[in-house]
PyMOL Python script that loads the backbone (N, CA, C, O; Angstrom):
from pymol import cmd

cmd.read_pdbstr("""\
ATOM      1  N   MET A   1     -20.687-190.537 -91.510  1.00  0.00           N
ATOM      2  CA  MET A   1     -20.477-190.080 -90.168  1.00  0.00           C
ATOM      3  C   MET A   1     -19.953-188.642 -90.162  1.00  0.00           C
ATOM      4  O   MET A   1     -20.396-187.803 -89.377  1.00  0.00           O
ATOM      5  N   ARG A   2     -19.007-188.384 -91.051  1.00  0.00           N
ATOM      6  CA  ARG A   2     -18.455-187.040 -91.121  1.00  0.00           C
ATOM      7  C   ARG A   2     -19.515-186.029 -91.535  1.00  0.00           C
ATOM      8  O   ARG A   2     -19.530-184.897 -91.051  1.00  0.00           O
ATOM      9  N   ILE A   3     -20.368-186.432 -92.405  1.00  0.00           N
ATOM     10  CA  ILE A   3     -21.433-185.536 -92.856  1.00  0.00           C
ATOM     11  C   ILE A   3     -22.392-185.245 -91.708  1.00  0.00           C
ATOM     12  O   ILE A   3     -22.880-184.122 -91.586  1.00  0.00           O
ATOM     13  N   ALA A   4     -22.667-186.228 -90.874  1.00  0.00           N
ATOM     14  CA  ALA A   4     -23.567-186.037 -89.732  1.00  0.00           C
ATOM     15  C   ALA A   4     -22.956-185.069 -88.721  1.00  0.00           C
ATOM     16  O   ALA A   4     -23.667-184.231 -88.166  1.00  0.00           O
ATOM     17  N   ILE A   5     -21.664-185.172 -88.477  1.00  0.00           N
ATOM     18  CA  ILE A   5     -20.989-184.257 -87.533  1.00  0.00           C
ATOM     19  C   ILE A   5     -20.992-182.841 -88.095  1.00  0.00           C
ATOM     20  O   ILE A   5     -21.259-181.883 -87.370  1.00  0.00           O
ATOM     21  N   ALA A   6     -20.697-182.710 -89.371  1.00  0.00           N
ATOM     22  CA  ALA A   6     -20.689-181.388 -90.001  1.00  0.00           C
ATOM     23  C   ALA A   6     -22.081-180.781 -89.971  1.00  0.00           C
ATOM     24  O   ALA A   6     -22.224-179.580 -89.742  1.00  0.00           O
ATOM     25  N   ALA A   7     -23.106-181.585 -90.199  1.00  0.00           N
ATOM     26  CA  ALA A   7     -24.482-181.093 -90.170  1.00  0.00           C
ATOM     27  C   ALA A   7     -24.853-180.635 -88.766  1.00  0.00           C
ATOM     28  O   ALA A   7     -25.524-179.614 -88.613  1.00  0.00           O
ATOM     29  N   LEU A   8     -24.437-181.357 -87.751  1.00  0.00           N
ATOM     30  CA  LEU A   8     -24.723-180.955 -86.368  1.00  0.00           C
ATOM     31  C   LEU A   8     -24.018-179.644 -86.012  1.00  0.00           C
ATOM     32  O   LEU A   8     -24.600-178.781 -85.354  1.00  0.00           O
ATOM     33  N   LEU A   9     -22.769-179.497 -86.447  1.00  0.00           N
ATOM     34  CA  LEU A   9     -22.021-178.276 -86.146  1.00  0.00           C
ATOM     35  C   LEU A   9     -22.624-177.062 -86.860  1.00  0.00           C
ATOM     36  O   LEU A   9     -22.726-175.982 -86.278  1.00  0.00           O
ATOM     37  N   LEU A  10     -23.015-177.241 -88.097  1.00  0.00           N
ATOM     38  CA  LEU A  10     -23.589-176.134 -88.867  1.00  0.00           C
ATOM     39  C   LEU A  10     -24.995-175.793 -88.393  1.00  0.00           C
ATOM     40  O   LEU A  10     -25.436-174.657 -88.568  1.00  0.00           O
ATOM     41  N   ALA A  11     -25.695-176.721 -87.813  1.00  0.00           N
ATOM     42  CA  ALA A  11     -27.056-176.468 -87.340  1.00  0.00           C
ATOM     43  C   ALA A  11     -27.043-175.457 -86.203  1.00  0.00           C
ATOM     44  O   ALA A  11     -27.998-174.695 -86.051  1.00  0.00           O
ATOM     45  N   GLY A  12     -26.000-175.435 -85.413  1.00  0.00           N
ATOM     46  CA  GLY A  12     -25.914-174.482 -84.318  1.00  0.00           C
ATOM     47  C   GLY A  12     -25.665-173.056 -84.789  1.00  0.00           C
ATOM     48  O   GLY A  12     -25.985-172.118 -84.059  1.00  0.00           O
ATOM     49  N   CYS A  13     -25.114-172.857 -85.967  1.00  0.00           N
ATOM     50  CA  CYS A  13     -24.794-171.515 -86.457  1.00  0.00           C
ATOM     51  C   CYS A  13     -26.058-170.712 -86.737  1.00  0.00           C
ATOM     52  O   CYS A  13     -26.053-169.495 -86.547  1.00  0.00           O
ATOM     53  N   ALA A  14     -27.121-171.337 -87.175  1.00  0.00           N
ATOM     54  CA  ALA A  14     -28.341-170.609 -87.504  1.00  0.00           C
ATOM     55  C   ALA A  14     -29.003-170.066 -86.241  1.00  0.00           C
ATOM     56  O   ALA A  14     -29.708-169.059 -86.313  1.00  0.00           O
ATOM     57  N   ALA A  15     -28.799-170.697 -85.095  1.00  0.00           N
ATOM     58  CA  ALA A  15     -29.430-170.255 -83.861  1.00  0.00           C
ATOM     59  C   ALA A  15     -28.621-169.159 -83.150  1.00  0.00           C
ATOM     60  O   ALA A  15     -29.085-168.612 -82.149  1.00  0.00           O
ATOM     61  N   MET A  16     -27.440-168.837 -83.641  1.00  0.00           N
ATOM     62  CA  MET A  16     -26.590-167.825 -83.002  1.00  0.00           C
ATOM     63  C   MET A  16     -27.197-166.438 -83.198  1.00  0.00           C
ATOM     64  O   MET A  16     -27.643-166.114 -84.299  1.00  0.00           O
ATOM     65  N   PRO A  17     -27.221-165.605 -82.140  1.00  0.00           N
ATOM     66  CA  PRO A  17     -27.718-164.235 -82.299  1.00  0.00           C
ATOM     67  C   PRO A  17     -26.691-163.385 -83.050  1.00  0.00           C
ATOM     68  O   PRO A  17     -25.508-163.721 -83.122  1.00  0.00           O
ATOM     69  N   ALA A  18     -27.166-162.312 -83.586  1.00  0.00           N
ATOM     70  CA  ALA A  18     -26.273-161.405 -84.308  1.00  0.00           C
ATOM     71  C   ALA A  18     -25.286-160.790 -83.308  1.00  0.00           C
ATOM     72  O   ALA A  18     -25.660-160.557 -82.158  1.00  0.00           O
ATOM     73  N   PRO A  19     -24.054-160.525 -83.707  1.00  0.00           N
ATOM     74  CA  PRO A  19     -23.087-159.950 -82.777  1.00  0.00           C
ATOM     75  C   PRO A  19     -23.508-158.534 -82.363  1.00  0.00           C
ATOM     76  O   PRO A  19     -24.140-157.809 -83.132  1.00  0.00           O
ATOM     77  N   ALA A  20     -23.155-158.169 -81.166  1.00  0.00           N
ATOM     78  CA  ALA A  20     -23.486-156.836 -80.661  1.00  0.00           C
ATOM     79  C   ALA A  20     -22.680-155.799 -81.429  1.00  0.00           C
ATOM     80  O   ALA A  20     -21.538-156.052 -81.811  1.00  0.00           O
ATOM     81  N   PRO A  21     -23.279-154.622 -81.657  1.00  0.00           N
ATOM     82  CA  PRO A  21     -22.525-153.592 -82.384  1.00  0.00           C
ATOM     83  C   PRO A  21     -21.350-153.093 -81.540  1.00  0.00           C
ATOM     84  O   PRO A  21     -21.408-153.100 -80.310  1.00  0.00           O
ATOM     85  N   LEU A  22     -20.312-152.671 -82.202  1.00  0.00           N
ATOM     86  CA  LEU A  22     -19.137-152.155 -81.509  1.00  0.00           C
ATOM     87  C   LEU A  22     -19.461-150.813 -80.854  1.00  0.00           C
ATOM     88  O   LEU A  22     -20.258-150.049 -81.397  1.00  0.00           O
ATOM     89  N   PRO A  23     -18.868-150.510 -79.712  1.00  0.00           N
ATOM     90  CA  PRO A  23     -19.118-149.216 -79.074  1.00  0.00           C
ATOM     91  C   PRO A  23     -18.508-148.091 -79.901  1.00  0.00           C
ATOM     92  O   PRO A  23     -17.581-148.308 -80.682  1.00  0.00           O
ATOM     93  N   LYS A  24     -19.040-146.893 -79.719  1.00  0.00           N
ATOM     94  CA  LYS A  24     -18.516-145.739 -80.447  1.00  0.00           C
ATOM     95  C   LYS A  24     -17.119-145.412 -79.937  1.00  0.00           C
ATOM     96  O   LYS A  24     -16.777-145.706 -78.791  1.00  0.00           O
ATOM     97  N   ALA A  25     -16.332-144.810 -80.791  1.00  0.00           N
ATOM     98  CA  ALA A  25     -14.974-144.426 -80.403  1.00  0.00           C
ATOM     99  C   ALA A  25     -15.042-143.350 -79.327  1.00  0.00           C
ATOM    100  O   ALA A  25     -15.933-142.501 -79.373  1.00  0.00           O
ATOM    101  N   PRO A  26     -14.125-143.359 -78.361  1.00  0.00           N
ATOM    102  CA  PRO A  26     -14.159-142.341 -77.309  1.00  0.00           C
ATOM    103  C   PRO A  26     -13.865-140.957 -77.878  1.00  0.00           C
ATOM    104  O   PRO A  26     -13.131-140.813 -78.855  1.00  0.00           O
ATOM    105  N   GLN A  27     -14.445-139.953 -77.254  1.00  0.00           N
ATOM    106  CA  GLN A  27     -14.222-138.579 -77.683  1.00  0.00           C
ATOM    107  C   GLN A  27     -12.945-138.066 -77.029  1.00  0.00           C
ATOM    108  O   GLN A  27     -12.762-138.201 -75.819  1.00  0.00           O
ATOM    109  N   ILE A  28     -12.077-137.486 -77.818  1.00  0.00           N
ATOM    110  CA  ILE A  28     -10.823-136.942 -77.298  1.00  0.00           C
ATOM    111  C   ILE A  28     -11.072-135.495 -76.883  1.00  0.00           C
ATOM    112  O   ILE A  28     -11.548-134.680 -77.674  1.00  0.00           O
ATOM    113  N   VAL A  29     -10.742-135.189 -75.624  1.00  0.00           N
ATOM    114  CA  VAL A  29     -10.972-133.858 -75.085  1.00  0.00           C
ATOM    115  C   VAL A  29      -9.627-133.194 -74.838  1.00  0.00           C
ATOM    116  O   VAL A  29      -8.729-133.791 -74.245  1.00  0.00           O
ATOM    117  N   CYS A  30      -9.498-131.979 -75.286  1.00  0.00           N
ATOM    118  CA  CYS A  30      -8.266-131.217 -75.101  1.00  0.00           C
ATOM    119  C   CYS A  30      -8.308-130.539 -73.742  1.00  0.00           C
ATOM    120  O   CYS A  30      -9.248-129.798 -73.458  1.00  0.00           O
ATOM    121  N   LEU A  31      -7.309-130.775 -72.892  1.00  0.00           N
ATOM    122  CA  LEU A  31      -7.291-130.204 -71.546  1.00  0.00           C
ATOM    123  C   LEU A  31      -7.284-128.678 -71.548  1.00  0.00           C
ATOM    124  O   LEU A  31      -8.010-128.083 -70.752  1.00  0.00           O
ATOM    125  N   PRO A  32      -6.498-128.009 -72.403  1.00  0.00           N
ATOM    126  CA  PRO A  32      -6.560-126.538 -72.388  1.00  0.00           C
ATOM    127  C   PRO A  32      -7.953-126.002 -72.714  1.00  0.00           C
ATOM    128  O   PRO A  32      -8.284-124.877 -72.339  1.00  0.00           O
ATOM    129  N   CYS A  33      -8.764-126.787 -73.402  1.00  0.00           N
ATOM    130  CA  CYS A  33     -10.134-126.350 -73.677  1.00  0.00           C
ATOM    131  C   CYS A  33     -10.964-126.344 -72.403  1.00  0.00           C
ATOM    132  O   CYS A  33     -11.861-125.513 -72.258  1.00  0.00           O
ATOM    133  N   LEU A  34     -10.680-127.261 -71.473  1.00  0.00           N
ATOM    134  CA  LEU A  34     -11.432-127.341 -70.235  1.00  0.00           C
ATOM    135  C   LEU A  34     -10.971-126.302 -69.224  1.00  0.00           C
ATOM    136  O   LEU A  34     -11.782-125.774 -68.463  1.00  0.00           O
ATOM    137  N   VAL A  35      -9.689-126.008 -69.210  1.00  0.00           N
ATOM    138  CA  VAL A  35      -9.138-125.055 -68.262  1.00  0.00           C
ATOM    139  C   VAL A  35      -8.958-123.740 -68.999  1.00  0.00           C
ATOM    140  O   VAL A  35      -8.005-123.570 -69.760  1.00  0.00           O
ATOM    141  N   GLN A  36      -9.875-122.813 -68.771  1.00  0.00           N
ATOM    142  CA  GLN A  36      -9.839-121.570 -69.527  1.00  0.00           C
ATOM    143  C   GLN A  36      -8.990-120.507 -68.853  1.00  0.00           C
ATOM    144  O   GLN A  36      -8.323-119.734 -69.541  1.00  0.00           O
ATOM    145  N   ASP A  37      -8.995-120.446 -67.528  1.00  0.00           N
ATOM    146  CA  ASP A  37      -8.261-119.410 -66.830  1.00  0.00           C
ATOM    147  C   ASP A  37      -7.246-120.056 -65.906  1.00  0.00           C
ATOM    148  O   ASP A  37      -7.577-120.461 -64.792  1.00  0.00           O
ATOM    149  N   VAL A  38      -6.003-120.151 -66.373  1.00  0.00           N
ATOM    150  CA  VAL A  38      -4.956-120.769 -65.570  1.00  0.00           C
ATOM    151  C   VAL A  38      -4.282-119.761 -64.651  1.00  0.00           C
ATOM    152  O   VAL A  38      -3.441-120.142 -63.836  1.00  0.00           O
ATOM    153  N   SER A  39      -4.631-118.490 -64.761  1.00  0.00           N
ATOM    154  CA  SER A  39      -3.995-117.486 -63.906  1.00  0.00           C
ATOM    155  C   SER A  39      -4.326-117.708 -62.435  1.00  0.00           C
ATOM    156  O   SER A  39      -3.573-117.281 -61.560  1.00  0.00           O
ATOM    157  N   GLN A  40      -5.445-118.373 -62.156  1.00  0.00           N
ATOM    158  CA  GLN A  40      -5.790-118.657 -60.753  1.00  0.00           C
ATOM    159  C   GLN A  40      -4.769-119.572 -60.107  1.00  0.00           C
ATOM    160  O   GLN A  40      -4.608-119.552 -58.886  1.00  0.00           O
ATOM    161  N   TRP A  41      -4.073-120.377 -60.904  1.00  0.00           N
ATOM    162  CA  TRP A  41      -3.053-121.262 -60.351  1.00  0.00           C
ATOM    163  C   TRP A  41      -1.818-120.485 -59.925  1.00  0.00           C
ATOM    164  O   TRP A  41      -1.057-120.944 -59.072  1.00  0.00           O
ATOM    165  N   LEU A  42      -1.614-119.309 -60.515  1.00  0.00           N
ATOM    166  CA  LEU A  42      -0.391-118.558 -60.275  1.00  0.00           C
ATOM    167  C   LEU A  42      -0.590-117.420 -59.280  1.00  0.00           C
ATOM    168  O   LEU A  42       0.287-116.567 -59.141  1.00  0.00           O
ATOM    169  N   LYS A  43      -1.717-117.391 -58.592  1.00  0.00           N
ATOM    170  CA  LYS A  43      -1.950-116.374 -57.576  1.00  0.00           C
ATOM    171  C   LYS A  43      -1.009-116.594 -56.400  1.00  0.00           C
ATOM    172  O   LYS A  43      -0.579-117.719 -56.145  1.00  0.00           O
ATOM    173  N   PRO A  44      -0.690-115.522 -55.688  1.00  0.00           N
ATOM    174  CA  PRO A  44       0.165-115.691 -54.507  1.00  0.00           C
ATOM    175  C   PRO A  44      -0.516-116.564 -53.453  1.00  0.00           C
ATOM    176  O   PRO A  44      -1.742-116.591 -53.347  1.00  0.00           O
ATOM    177  N   CYS A  45       0.284-117.259 -52.695  1.00  0.00           N
ATOM    178  CA  CYS A  45      -0.235-118.116 -51.630  1.00  0.00           C
ATOM    179  C   CYS A  45      -0.606-117.290 -50.408  1.00  0.00           C
ATOM    180  O   CYS A  45       0.013-116.256 -50.159  1.00  0.00           O
ATOM    181  N   PRO A  46      -1.595-117.717 -49.646  1.00  0.00           N
ATOM    182  CA  PRO A  46      -1.962-116.984 -48.434  1.00  0.00           C
ATOM    183  C   PRO A  46      -0.850-117.066 -47.388  1.00  0.00           C
ATOM    184  O   PRO A  46      -0.088-118.031 -47.324  1.00  0.00           O
ATOM    185  N   ILE A  47      -0.790-116.027 -46.583  1.00  0.00           N
ATOM    186  CA  ILE A  47       0.240-115.945 -45.549  1.00  0.00           C
ATOM    187  C   ILE A  47      -0.433-116.042 -44.190  1.00  0.00           C
ATOM    188  O   ILE A  47      -1.452-115.395 -43.948  1.00  0.00           O
ATOM    189  N   GLU A  48       0.129-116.840 -43.316  1.00  0.00           N
ATOM    190  CA  GLU A  48      -0.442-117.028 -41.982  1.00  0.00           C
ATOM    191  C   GLU A  48      -0.318-115.754 -41.150  1.00  0.00           C
ATOM    192  O   GLU A  48       0.704-115.068 -41.188  1.00  0.00           O
ATOM    193  N   ALA A  49      -1.368-115.453 -40.406  1.00  0.00           N
ATOM    194  CA  ALA A  49      -1.395-114.266 -39.545  1.00  0.00           C
ATOM    195  C   ALA A  49      -1.216-114.686 -38.088  1.00  0.00           C
ATOM    196  O   ALA A  49      -1.572-115.803 -37.714  1.00  0.00           O
ATOM    197  N   PRO A  50      -0.665-113.793 -37.265  1.00  0.00           N
ATOM    198  CA  PRO A  50      -0.501-114.128 -35.844  1.00  0.00           C
ATOM    199  C   PRO A  50      -1.836-114.186 -35.121  1.00  0.00           C
ATOM    200  O   PRO A  50      -2.777-113.471 -35.464  1.00  0.00           O
ATOM    201  N   LYS A  51      -1.902-115.050 -34.113  1.00  0.00           N
ATOM    202  CA  LYS A  51      -3.130-115.178 -33.323  1.00  0.00           C
ATOM    203  C   LYS A  51      -3.101-114.259 -32.105  1.00  0.00           C
ATOM    204  O   LYS A  51      -4.145-113.838 -31.605  1.00  0.00           O
ATOM    205  N   ARG A  52      -1.893-113.953 -31.636  1.00  0.00           N
ATOM    206  CA  ARG A  52      -1.739-112.998 -30.535  1.00  0.00           C
ATOM    207  C   ARG A  52      -0.408-112.285 -30.761  1.00  0.00           C
ATOM    208  O   ARG A  52       0.421-112.748 -31.544  1.00  0.00           O
ATOM    209  N   TYR A  53      -0.212-111.208 -30.107  1.00  0.00           N
ATOM    210  CA  TYR A  53       0.961-110.380 -30.357  1.00  0.00           C
ATOM    211  C   TYR A  53       2.012-110.569 -29.265  1.00  0.00           C
ATOM    212  O   TYR A  53       2.139-109.766 -28.341  1.00  0.00           O
ATOM    213  N   THR A  54       2.757-111.661 -29.410  1.00  0.00           N
ATOM    214  CA  THR A  54       3.866-111.931 -28.500  1.00  0.00           C
ATOM    215  C   THR A  54       5.097-112.255 -29.339  1.00  0.00           C
ATOM    216  O   THR A  54       5.002-112.535 -30.534  1.00  0.00           O
ATOM    217  N   ILE A  55       6.247-112.209 -28.687  1.00  0.00           N
ATOM    218  CA  ILE A  55       7.488-112.499 -29.405  1.00  0.00           C
ATOM    219  C   ILE A  55       7.512-113.947 -29.873  1.00  0.00           C
ATOM    220  O   ILE A  55       7.948-114.236 -30.987  1.00  0.00           O
ATOM    221  N   GLU A  56       7.041-114.861 -29.021  1.00  0.00           N
ATOM    222  CA  GLU A  56       7.019-116.273 -29.406  1.00  0.00           C
ATOM    223  C   GLU A  56       6.117-116.504 -30.616  1.00  0.00           C
ATOM    224  O   GLU A  56       6.460-117.256 -31.529  1.00  0.00           O
ATOM    225  N   GLU A  57       4.959-115.846 -30.608  1.00  0.00           N
ATOM    226  CA  GLU A  57       4.022-115.995 -31.732  1.00  0.00           C
ATOM    227  C   GLU A  57       4.609-115.390 -33.001  1.00  0.00           C
ATOM    228  O   GLU A  57       4.440-115.939 -34.090  1.00  0.00           O
ATOM    229  N   ALA A  58       5.294-114.265 -32.863  1.00  0.00           N
ATOM    230  CA  ALA A  58       5.927-113.640 -34.031  1.00  0.00           C
ATOM    231  C   ALA A  58       6.991-114.555 -34.627  1.00  0.00           C
ATOM    232  O   ALA A  58       7.106-114.665 -35.848  1.00  0.00           O
ATOM    233  N   THR A  59       7.748-115.195 -33.787  1.00  0.00           N
ATOM    234  CA  THR A  59       8.770-116.130 -34.263  1.00  0.00           C
ATOM    235  C   THR A  59       8.124-117.333 -34.950  1.00  0.00           C
ATOM    236  O   THR A  59       8.559-117.752 -36.022  1.00  0.00           O
ATOM    237  N   ARG A  60       7.089-117.880 -34.327  1.00  0.00           N
ATOM    238  CA  ARG A  60       6.400-119.023 -34.925  1.00  0.00           C
ATOM    239  C   ARG A  60       5.797-118.669 -36.283  1.00  0.00           C
ATOM    240  O   ARG A  60       5.925-119.423 -37.248  1.00  0.00           O
ATOM    241  N   VAL A  61       5.135-117.505 -36.342  1.00  0.00           N
ATOM    242  CA  VAL A  61       4.495-117.086 -37.592  1.00  0.00           C
ATOM    243  C   VAL A  61       5.546-116.827 -38.665  1.00  0.00           C
ATOM    244  O   VAL A  61       5.342-117.184 -39.825  1.00  0.00           O
ATOM    245  N   ALA A  62       6.664-116.214 -38.296  1.00  0.00           N
ATOM    246  CA  ALA A  62       7.720-115.948 -39.279  1.00  0.00           C
ATOM    247  C   ALA A  62       8.269-117.243 -39.860  1.00  0.00           C
ATOM    248  O   ALA A  62       8.478-117.351 -41.069  1.00  0.00           O
ATOM    249  N   ASN A  63       8.500-118.215 -39.001  1.00  0.00           N
ATOM    250  CA  ASN A  63       8.999-119.508 -39.487  1.00  0.00           C
ATOM    251  C   ASN A  63       7.959-120.224 -40.350  1.00  0.00           C
ATOM    252  O   ASN A  63       8.294-120.813 -41.378  1.00  0.00           O
ATOM    253  N   ALA A  64       6.710-120.169 -39.929  1.00  0.00           N
ATOM    254  CA  ALA A  64       5.640-120.813 -40.706  1.00  0.00           C
ATOM    255  C   ALA A  64       5.466-120.140 -42.055  1.00  0.00           C
ATOM    256  O   ALA A  64       5.266-120.813 -43.065  1.00  0.00           O
ATOM    257  N   ARG A  65       5.541-118.807 -42.079  1.00  0.00           N
ATOM    258  CA  ARG A  65       5.409-118.080 -43.350  1.00  0.00           C
ATOM    259  C   ARG A  65       6.550-118.421 -44.298  1.00  0.00           C
ATOM    260  O   ARG A  65       6.336-118.625 -45.493  1.00  0.00           O
ATOM    261  N   ARG A  66       7.738-118.482 -43.768  1.00  0.00           N
ATOM    262  CA  ARG A  66       8.897-118.789 -44.619  1.00  0.00           C
ATOM    263  C   ARG A  66       8.746-120.175 -45.249  1.00  0.00           C
ATOM    264  O   ARG A  66       8.905-120.329 -46.460  1.00  0.00           O
ATOM    265  N   GLU A  67       8.443-121.166 -44.442  1.00  0.00           N
ATOM    266  CA  GLU A  67       8.277-122.530 -44.968  1.00  0.00           C
ATOM    267  C   GLU A  67       7.134-122.606 -45.973  1.00  0.00           C
ATOM    268  O   GLU A  67       7.253-123.243 -47.019  1.00  0.00           O
ATOM    269  N   SER A  68       6.031-121.952 -45.644  1.00  0.00           N
ATOM    270  CA  SER A  68       4.870-121.968 -46.533  1.00  0.00           C
ATOM    271  C   SER A  68       5.175-121.304 -47.866  1.00  0.00           C
ATOM    272  O   SER A  68       4.807-121.815 -48.924  1.00  0.00           O
ATOM    273  N   LEU A  69       5.844-120.171 -47.807  1.00  0.00           N
ATOM    274  CA  LEU A  69       6.162-119.460 -49.041  1.00  0.00           C
ATOM    275  C   LEU A  69       7.192-120.204 -49.889  1.00  0.00           C
ATOM    276  O   LEU A  69       7.094-120.216 -51.116  1.00  0.00           O
ATOM    277  N   LEU A  70       8.161-120.812 -49.249  1.00  0.00           N
ATOM    278  CA  LEU A  70       9.127-121.604 -50.008  1.00  0.00           C
ATOM    279  C   LEU A  70       8.450-122.759 -50.732  1.00  0.00           C
ATOM    280  O   LEU A  70       8.724-123.013 -51.905  1.00  0.00           O
ATOM    281  N   ARG A  71       7.555-123.465 -50.021  1.00  0.00           N
ATOM    282  CA  ARG A  71       6.810-124.571 -50.634  1.00  0.00           C
ATOM    283  C   ARG A  71       5.912-124.074 -51.750  1.00  0.00           C
ATOM    284  O   ARG A  71       5.854-124.666 -52.828  1.00  0.00           O
ATOM    285  N   CYS A  72       5.216-122.988 -51.484  1.00  0.00           N
ATOM    286  CA  CYS A  72       4.272-122.444 -52.460  1.00  0.00           C
ATOM    287  C   CYS A  72       5.003-121.954 -53.708  1.00  0.00           C
ATOM    288  O   CYS A  72       4.566-122.213 -54.829  1.00  0.00           O
ATOM    289  N   ASN A  73       6.103-121.255 -53.514  1.00  0.00           N
ATOM    290  CA  ASN A  73       6.854-120.754 -54.665  1.00  0.00           C
ATOM    291  C   ASN A  73       7.428-121.890 -55.496  1.00  0.00           C
ATOM    292  O   ASN A  73       7.494-121.788 -56.721  1.00  0.00           O
ATOM    293  N   ALA A  74       7.841-122.960 -54.852  1.00  0.00           N
ATOM    294  CA  ALA A  74       8.329-124.122 -55.597  1.00  0.00           C
ATOM    295  C   ALA A  74       7.198-124.737 -56.417  1.00  0.00           C
ATOM    296  O   ALA A  74       7.404-125.124 -57.568  1.00  0.00           O
ATOM    297  N   ASP A  75       6.001-124.828 -55.829  1.00  0.00           N
ATOM    298  CA  ASP A  75       4.850-125.351 -56.569  1.00  0.00           C
ATOM    299  C   ASP A  75       4.500-124.467 -57.748  1.00  0.00           C
ATOM    300  O   ASP A  75       4.227-124.964 -58.841  1.00  0.00           O
ATOM    301  N   LYS A  76       4.504-123.154 -57.533  1.00  0.00           N
ATOM    302  CA  LYS A  76       4.176-122.210 -58.605  1.00  0.00           C
ATOM    303  C   LYS A  76       5.206-122.278 -59.728  1.00  0.00           C
ATOM    304  O   LYS A  76       4.855-122.181 -60.904  1.00  0.00           O
ATOM    305  N   ALA A  77       6.476-122.445 -59.366  1.00  0.00           N
ATOM    306  CA  ALA A  77       7.506-122.558 -60.388  1.00  0.00           C
ATOM    307  C   ALA A  77       7.300-123.802 -61.242  1.00  0.00           C
ATOM    308  O   ALA A  77       7.492-123.759 -62.457  1.00  0.00           O
ATOM    309  N   GLU A  78       6.912-124.904 -60.619  1.00  0.00           N
ATOM    310  CA  GLU A  78       6.639-126.127 -61.372  1.00  0.00           C
ATOM    311  C   GLU A  78       5.448-125.944 -62.309  1.00  0.00           C
ATOM    312  O   GLU A  78       5.475-126.410 -63.448  1.00  0.00           O
ATOM    313  N   ILE A  79       4.415-125.275 -61.836  1.00  0.00           N
ATOM    314  CA  ILE A  79       3.235-125.039 -62.661  1.00  0.00           C
ATOM    315  C   ILE A  79       3.602-124.145 -63.849  1.00  0.00           C
ATOM    316  O   ILE A  79       3.232-124.434 -64.987  1.00  0.00           O
ATOM    317  N   ALA A  80       4.330-123.060 -63.580  1.00  0.00           N
ATOM    318  CA  ALA A  80       4.728-122.151 -64.646  1.00  0.00           C
ATOM    319  C   ALA A  80       5.603-122.865 -65.669  1.00  0.00           C
ATOM    320  O   ALA A  80       5.483-122.622 -66.870  1.00  0.00           O
ATOM    321  N   LYS A  81       6.477-123.742 -65.198  1.00  0.00           N
ATOM    322  CA  LYS A  81       7.335-124.509 -66.114  1.00  0.00           C
ATOM    323  C   LYS A  81       6.494-125.436 -66.987  1.00  0.00           C
ATOM    324  O   LYS A  81       6.749-125.570 -68.183  1.00  0.00           O
ATOM    325  N   ALA A  82       5.500-126.069 -66.391  1.00  0.00           N
ATOM    326  CA  ALA A  82       4.635-126.970 -67.162  1.00  0.00           C
ATOM    327  C   ALA A  82       3.798-126.217 -68.182  1.00  0.00           C
ATOM    328  O   ALA A  82       3.537-126.733 -69.269  1.00  0.00           O
ATOM    329  N   LEU A  83       3.373-125.005 -67.847  1.00  0.00           N
ATOM    330  CA  LEU A  83       2.559-124.222 -68.771  1.00  0.00           C
ATOM    331  C   LEU A  83       3.364-123.715 -69.962  1.00  0.00           C
ATOM    332  O   LEU A  83       2.807-123.496 -71.038  1.00  0.00           O
ATOM    333  N   LYS A  84       4.665-123.528 -69.781  1.00  0.00           N
ATOM    334  CA  LYS A  84       5.512-123.050 -70.882  1.00  0.00           C
ATOM    335  C   LYS A  84       5.756-124.125 -71.912  1.00  0.00           C
ATOM    336  O   LYS A  84       6.073-123.816 -73.061  1.00  0.00           O
ATOM    337  N   GLN A  85       5.616-125.394 -71.527  1.00  0.00           N
ATOM    338  CA  GLN A  85       5.898-126.497 -72.462  1.00  0.00           C
ATOM    339  C   GLN A  85       4.824-126.654 -73.474  1.00  0.00           C
ATOM    340  O   GLN A  85       4.907-127.534 -74.331  1.00  0.00           O
TER     341      GLN A  85
END
""", "prot")
cmd.dss("prot")
cmd.show_as("cartoon", "prot")
cmd.util.cbc("prot")
cmd.orient("prot")
């Protein structure tokens, strides 16, 4: 009986297809190789221009420019810090 069970189990092995080949190893890409000119990241940020010449518009534009430049300079400082590492 044991021989019959072993024969049945081994009979299935011959019908098994060959295992699929393993995939190729992934290619490692260096990020500095892809980014050749990082100076574009450090360009000054654009400044908002007034739409009309009134005192209210001048005040609005001044406040918007200040906030924009503070945000932009903080972003640029982070980028420059990351590039130094």
